[in-house]
C-alpha positions as CSV (number, residue, x, y, z in Angstrom):
1,X,42.1,41.0,-27.9
2,X,39.9,44.0,-28.6
3,X,39.7,48.0,-28.7
4,X,38.0,49.0,-25.5
5,X,34.7,46.7,-25.3
6,X,32.5,49.5,-23.8
7,X,32.7,52.8,-23.6
8,X,31.1,52.5,-19.9
9,X,34.3,50.1,-18.9
10,X,36.6,52.3,-16.6
11,X,39.9,51.0,-14.5
12,X,41.1,51.5,-11.6
13,X,44.3,54.2,-10.5
14,X,47.3,53.5,-13.1
15,X,46.0,50.8,-14.8
16,X,45.5,50.7,-18.8
17,X,44.2,48.2,-21.0
18,X,46.7,45.8,-23.3
19,X,46.8,43.1,-25.8
20,X,49.6,41.0,-24.7
21,X,50.0,39.7,-21.2
22,X,53.1,37.6,-20.8
23,X,52.6,34.7,-18.2
24,X,54.4,31.4,-17.4
25,X,51.0,30.0,-16.6
26,X,47.9,29.2,-18.9
27,X,43.9,28.8,-18.1
28,X,42.0,26.0,-18.3
29,X,38.4,27.3,-18.4
30,X,34.9,25.9,-19.3
31,X,34.3,23.4,-16.5
32,X,32.6,24.2,-13.4
33,X,30.8,21.9,-10.5
34,X,28.0,21.0,-12.3
35,X,28.9,21.8,-15.9
36,X,29.1,19.7,-19.2
37,X,30.6,22.1,-21.5
38,X,33.9,21.4,-23.0
39,X,37.3,22.2,-21.3
40,X,39.8,24.4,-23.6
41,X,43.2,25.6,-22.9
42,X,43.9,29.1,-23.8
43,X,47.0,32.0,-22.7
44,X,46.2,34.5,-20.6
45,X,45.6,36.8,-23.7
46,X,42.4,34.7,-24.6
47,X,44.1,32.9,-27.4
48,X,43.2,29.1,-28.1
49,X,46.0,26.9,-27.3
50,X,44.4,23.1,-27.0
51,X,40.7,21.3,-26.2
52,X,41.5,19.5,-23.1
53,X,38.1,17.7,-22.9
54,X,34.9,17.6,-24.9
55,X,31.7,18.6,-24.2
56,X,29.3,16.2,-22.7
57,X,25.6,15.6,-22.2
58,X,24.3,17.7,-19.6
59,X,23.0,14.5,-17.7
60,X,26.8,14.1,-17.1
61,X,26.8,17.0,-14.4
62,X,30.6,16.5,-14.3
63,X,33.1,18.1,-11.5
64,X,36.9,18.5,-13.2
65,X,40.0,19.3,-10.9
66,X,43.5,19.4,-12.2
67,X,46.9,18.0,-10.7
68,X,48.5,21.4,-9.9
69,X,51.9,20.4,-12.4
70,X,48.8,20.4,-15.2
71,X,49.8,17.1,-16.7
72,X,46.5,15.2,-15.1
73,X,42.9,15.7,-15.8
74,X,40.6,14.5,-13.1
75,X,36.6,13.9,-14.3
76,X,34.2,12.8,-11.9
77,X,30.7,11.7,-12.6
78,X,29.3,8.5,-11.0
79,X,32.8,7.5,-11.8
80,X,36.4,9.4,-11.7
81,X,38.8,9.2,-14.2
82,X,41.8,10.4,-14.6
83,X,43.5,11.4,-17.7
84,X,47.2,12.0,-18.8
85,X,47.3,15.3,-21.1
86,X,50.2,14.6,-22.7
87,X,49.6,11.0,-23.6
88,X,45.9,11.0,-23.3
89,X,45.8,7.6,-21.3
90,X,42.7,7.3,-19.5
91,X,42.0,5.3,-15.8
92,X,39.1,5.1,-13.4
93,X,39.9,5.6,-10.1
94,X,36.4,5.5,-8.4
95,X,33.0,4.3,-8.9
96,X,29.9,5.2,-6.9
97,X,28.1,2.6,-4.7
98,X,24.6,3.3,-6.8
99,X,23.3,4.6,-9.7
100,X,22.1,7.8,-8.4
101,X,25.4,8.9,-6.3
102,X,27.9,11.1,-8.0
103,X,30.9,12.9,-7.3
104,X,30.0,16.7,-5.9
105,X,33.2,18.2,-6.1
106,X,36.8,17.6,-6.5
107,X,40.0,18.7,-4.5
108,X,43.9,17.4,-5.6
109,X,47.3,17.8,-3.3
110,X,50.0,19.9,-4.0
111,X,52.1,16.7,-5.1
112,X,49.1,15.4,-7.3
113,X,48.7,12.0,-5.4
114,X,45.6,12.8,-2.9
115,X,42.0,13.7,-4.2
116,X,39.3,14.5,-2.1
117,X,36.1,13.4,-3.6
118,X,32.2,14.7,-2.1
119,X,29.8,12.5,-3.4
120,X,26.4,12.0,-2.6
121,X,22.9,12.2,-4.3
122,X,20.1,14.8,-4.9
123,X,16.3,13.4,-5.0
124,X,13.8,15.7,-6.7
125,X,10.8,15.8,-4.5
126,X,8.0,17.9,-6.9
127,X,7.3,21.0,-7.8
128,X,11.3,22.0,-8.3
129,X,12.0,20.7,-4.8
130,X,15.4,18.9,-4.5
131,X,15.9,16.7,-1.5
132,X,19.7,15.9,-0.7
133,X,21.0,12.3,0.8
134,X,24.2,12.1,2.8
135,X,27.5,13.8,1.9
136,X,30.4,11.3,2.1
137,X,34.2,12.9,1.7
138,X,36.5,10.4,1.3
139,X,40.1,10.7,0.2
140,X,41.4,8.8,-3.2
141,X,45.0,8.0,-4.1
142,X,45.5,9.4,-7.8
143,X,48.6,6.3,-8.3
144,X,46.0,3.8,-7.7
145,X,42.4,4.5,-6.6
146,X,42.7,3.6,-3.5
147,X,39.5,4.8,-1.1
148,X,39.5,5.8,2.5
149,X,36.2,7.3,3.6
150,X,36.6,10.0,5.9
151,X,33.6,11.4,6.7
152,X,29.5,11.2,6.6
153,X,26.8,13.8,7.4
154,X,25.3,12.8,10.5
155,X,21.9,12.6,10.8
156,X,19.8,16.1,9.9
157,X,22.9,17.5,9.0
158,X,24.3,18.3,5.1
159,X,27.2,19.3,3.7
160,X,27.3,21.9,0.8
161,X,30.6,22.7,0.1
162,X,34.2,21.6,0.7
163,X,37.4,23.5,0.8
164,X,40.7,21.8,1.6
165,X,44.0,22.6,3.3
166,X,46.6,20.5,2.4
167,X,49.2,22.7,4.8
168,X,47.6,21.5,7.8
169,X,45.7,18.6,6.5
170,X,42.1,19.3,6.6
171,X,38.8,20.0,4.8
172,X,36.6,22.5,5.8
173,X,32.8,21.4,5.0
174,X,29.6,24.0,4.9
175,X,26.8,21.9,6.0
176,X,23.0,23.3,6.7
177,X,20.4,21.9,8.6
178,X,17.7,19.5,7.2
179,X,15.4,20.0,10.0
180,X,14.8,23.7,10.6
181,X,14.7,26.1,7.5
182,X,16.6,29.2,9.0
183,X,19.1,29.2,6.5
184,X,22.0,29.3,8.9
185,X,25.2,27.6,7.8
186,X,27.5,26.6,9.7
187,X,31.3,25.1,9.5
188,X,33.3,21.8,10.3
189,X,36.7,21.1,9.8
190,X,36.9,17.7,8.9
191,X,40.5,16.0,9.5
192,X,42.0,14.2,6.6
193,X,43.6,11.6,8.8
194,X,41.0,10.5,11.3
195,X,37.8,11.9,9.7
196,X,37.0,13.5,12.7
197,X,34.7,16.7,12.1
198,X,34.3,20.0,14.5
199,X,32.8,22.7,14.4
200,X,34.8,25.9,14.3
201,X,32.2,28.8,13.2
202,X,28.1,29.4,12.6
203,X,26.6,32.2,10.2
204,X,23.9,33.5,10.6
205,X,23.6,33.9,7.1
206,X,23.8,31.7,4.1
207,X,27.0,30.8,3.3
208,X,28.0,31.4,-0.6
209,X,31.1,31.3,-2.3
210,X,33.3,29.6,0.7
211,X,37.3,30.7,0.2
212,X,39.6,29.1,2.7
213,X,42.7,31.7,3.5
214,X,46.1,30.2,2.4
215,X,47.3,29.5,5.8
216,X,44.2,27.8,6.5
217,X,43.4,30.1,9.9
218,X,40.2,31.8,8.8
219,X,37.8,31.4,5.9
220,X,35.6,34.2,4.0
221,X,32.5,34.1,2.6
222,X,29.8,36.0,0.6
223,X,25.8,35.6,1.3
224,X,22.6,36.5,-0.2
225,X,22.8,39.8,2.2
226,X,25.9,40.8,-0.3
227,X,28.4,41.2,2.4
228,X,31.6,39.4,2.8
229,X,32.4,37.6,6.0
230,X,35.7,36.2,7.6
231,X,35.8,33.3,10.2
232,X,38.8,32.8,12.5
233,X,38.7,29.1,12.4
234,X,41.2,28.4,15.8
235,X,39.4,31.5,18.0
236,X,36.2,30.5,17.4
237,X,34.8,34.5,17.2
238,X,32.1,35.8,15.5
239,X,32.6,36.0,11.9
240,X,33.7,39.7,10.8
241,X,32.0,42.0,8.5
242,X,34.6,42.5,5.6
243,X,33.3,44.5,2.9
244,X,30.1,45.0,0.5
245,X,29.7,42.6,-2.4
246,X,30.4,38.7,-3.0
247,X,32.9,35.9,-4.3
248,X,35.9,36.7,-2.2
249,X,39.0,35.3,-3.5
250,X,42.0,35.0,-0.7
251,X,45.6,36.0,-2.8
252,X,48.6,33.1,-2.4
253,X,49.8,35.5,0.1
254,X,46.6,36.5,1.9
255,X,47.1,40.0,2.5
256,X,44.1,40.9,0.4
257,X,41.1,39.9,-1.5
258,X,39.3,40.0,-4.4
259,X,36.1,40.1,-4.9
260,X,32.8,41.3,-7.1
261,X,31.3,44.2,-5.8
262,X,28.5,43.3,-8.2
263,X,28.7,41.6,-11.6
264,X,29.9,44.4,-13.0
265,X,32.9,45.3,-11.0
266,X,35.9,43.9,-9.8
267,X,37.6,45.4,-6.1
268,X,40.8,44.5,-4.0
269,X,40.9,44.3,-0.5
270,X,44.0,45.0,1.6
271,X,43.5,43.3,4.6
272,X,46.1,45.3,6.9
273,X,44.8,48.7,5.8
274,X,41.1,47.8,5.1
275,X,41.5,49.9,2.0
276,X,39.5,48.9,-0.7
277,X,40.6,49.7,-4.6
278,X,38.6,49.3,-7.9
279,X,40.5,47.4,-10.4
280,X,37.9,47.2,-13.3
281,X,34.2,48.0,-13.6
282,X,31.1,49.1,-15.9
283,X,29.4,52.3,-15.0
284,X,26.2,51.4,-14.1
285,X,23.1,51.6,-16.2
286,X,19.6,51.5,-16.2
287,X,19.7,47.6,-15.6
288,X,20.4,47.6,-12.0
289,X,20.4,44.9,-9.3
290,X,16.8,45.2,-8.5
291,X,15.7,44.8,-12.8
292,X,17.7,41.9,-12.9
293,X,16.9,38.2,-12.1
294,X,20.0,37.6,-10.6
295,X,23.6,38.1,-10.6
296,X,26.2,37.2,-13.0
297,X,29.2,37.2,-10.4
298,X,32.0,34.8,-11.1
299,X,34.8,34.3,-8.4
300,X,38.2,36.0,-9.3
301,X,40.9,33.5,-9.6
302,X,45.0,34.3,-8.8
303,X,47.8,33.2,-10.8
304,X,49.7,30.6,-8.1
305,X,52.6,33.8,-8.0
306,X,49.7,35.9,-6.9
307,X,50.8,38.6,-10.1
308,X,47.6,38.0,-11.9
309,X,43.7,37.7,-11.6
310,X,41.6,36.0,-14.1
311,X,38.2,38.0,-13.7
312,X,35.0,38.1,-15.3
313,X,32.5,41.1,-16.0
314,X,28.9,41.3,-16.7
315,X,26.9,44.3,-18.2
316,X,23.3,44.1,-18.1
317,X,21.1,46.7,-20.1
318,X,17.7,47.5,-20.9
319,X,16.3,46.1,-24.3
320,X,15.5,48.1,-26.5
321,X,11.2,48.4,-27.1
322,X,9.7,46.1,-29.9
323,X,9.7,47.5,-33.0
324,X,6.9,45.7,-34.7
325,X,3.7,43.7,-33.7
326,X,5.6,40.0,-34.1
327,X,8.2,41.5,-32.1
328,X,5.8,42.8,-29.6
329,X,3.9,39.4,-29.5
330,X,7.3,37.5,-28.8
331,X,7.7,40.0,-25.8
332,X,4.4,39.1,-24.3
333,X,5.1,35.4,-24.6
334,X,8.3,35.8,-22.7
335,X,6.4,37.7,-20.1
336,X,3.5,34.8,-19.2
337,X,5.4,31.9,-20.4
338,X,7.1,31.4,-16.9
339,X,3.9,32.4,-14.9
340,X,2.0,29.4,-17.0
341,X,4.7,27.0,-16.1
342,X,4.9,27.9,-12.7
343,X,0.8,27.1,-12.5
344,X,1.6,23.6,-13.9
345,X,1.2,21.6,-10.7
346,X,3.4,18.6,-12.0
347,X,6.3,21.0,-12.3
348,X,9.8,19.8,-11.4
349,X,11.4,23.5,-11.8
350,X,10.1,27.1,-10.9
351,X,10.9,29.9,-14.0
352,X,12.3,33.1,-12.7
353,X,9.6,36.3,-14.1
354,X,11.2,37.7,-17.5
355,X,12.9,40.7,-17.2
356,X,13.7,42.9,-20.5
357,X,17.1,42.8,-19.9
358,X,20.8,41.9,-22.4
359,X,24.0,40.7,-20.8
360,X,27.4,41.7,-22.7
361,X,30.0,39.6,-20.5
362,X,34.3,40.1,-20.9
363,X,36.6,38.6,-19.2
364,X,40.6,39.5,-18.4
365,X,43.3,39.0,-16.7
366,X,44.5,41.8,-15.1
367,X,48.5,42.0,-14.1
368,X,48.9,43.2,-10.7
369,X,52.8,44.6,-10.8
370,X,52.6,45.7,-14.3
371,X,49.1,47.6,-13.7
372,X,48.0,46.2,-17.3
373,X,44.9,44.5,-18.0
374,X,44.0,42.1,-20.9
375,X,40.5,41.8,-22.2
376,X,37.9,38.9,-24.2
377,X,34.6,38.9,-25.2
378,X,32.4,36.3,-23.4
379,X,32.3,34.7,-20.6
380,X,34.1,31.3,-18.8
381,X,32.7,29.6,-15.6
382,X,35.3,27.5,-13.9
383,X,38.9,28.2,-14.2
384,X,42.2,27.0,-13.5
385,X,45.7,28.3,-13.8
386,X,48.2,25.6,-15.0
387,X,51.9,25.9,-15.7
388,X,53.3,25.7,-19.1
389,X,54.4,22.3,-19.8
């Protein structure tokens, strides 16, 4: 742990920095929905415990999830495997029907015996444009790999995200129409027994960072407008505007929502009172959102007991002016290169304009009961809370 990482760091009322937190959980870090980095096990203070999965290649684009007891690691690419962490034994559970189809998301049931897998393929159409193929949602037995297809996208619709409610036995999918370019998404509730899909909500905004309420009756999400919305899935009412921010995460009790006001500020919203509290943040610097190419906001993650909250913050600051002719020449090339790349008619991606911004990421765990925060340098994407085995 560190001394205060920056003089710009501020803490919410009653919170203080600590170099030692106690927790019955550990953090598996490094994976993401389309990531090939190594997966490590850390304690809540940032100490290394074990390497769970070695780094792969960029072509792997693997999806990772864990059984709730922390003993099994599931890894999905074009093949889905289960790795028993105590013994290291690896078993194949699923293999895609075509070479292009891949595992796009995974969710494991509380008893660790069933996986819900979304699979599909993306095809490049030139100039960075990607055409998604139909998505299929399947239930897979973690014991013997038995596959039961539940749902396939209808003509003209594509599912881009899935979250499961294992209590009420449904999966909530975010679907986008590929026949119209209005950016609006809809929510489809997929029954995990019958596979029947029912549209339960529509958004006038693009849905990012879907978060399903622990009781399953509502969902929250962020979007490009910088607002967080909540939709009642049973009543079908219009979405309610909760707060300004993104990356919402329901507490296990469903009483509050942790979210990022921006990449450099973590907030907590009490649902009953509507009151918002800042937990930790960097004071605003000269690198405002308008000067950054994009936001590094990352969804906070609650511990299963609701006591602790993992988060990541990024402070963006303006870079100092070049101090020599070679530095100035390098800076000029950084401005010119994206424009030259985008002029190439055969390109398969589009580069954002260069901004003279340096990013300083930190991550940490906030203990909401003890009102203490432990911080570490660096950043992590894809975080899971696992019990100490």
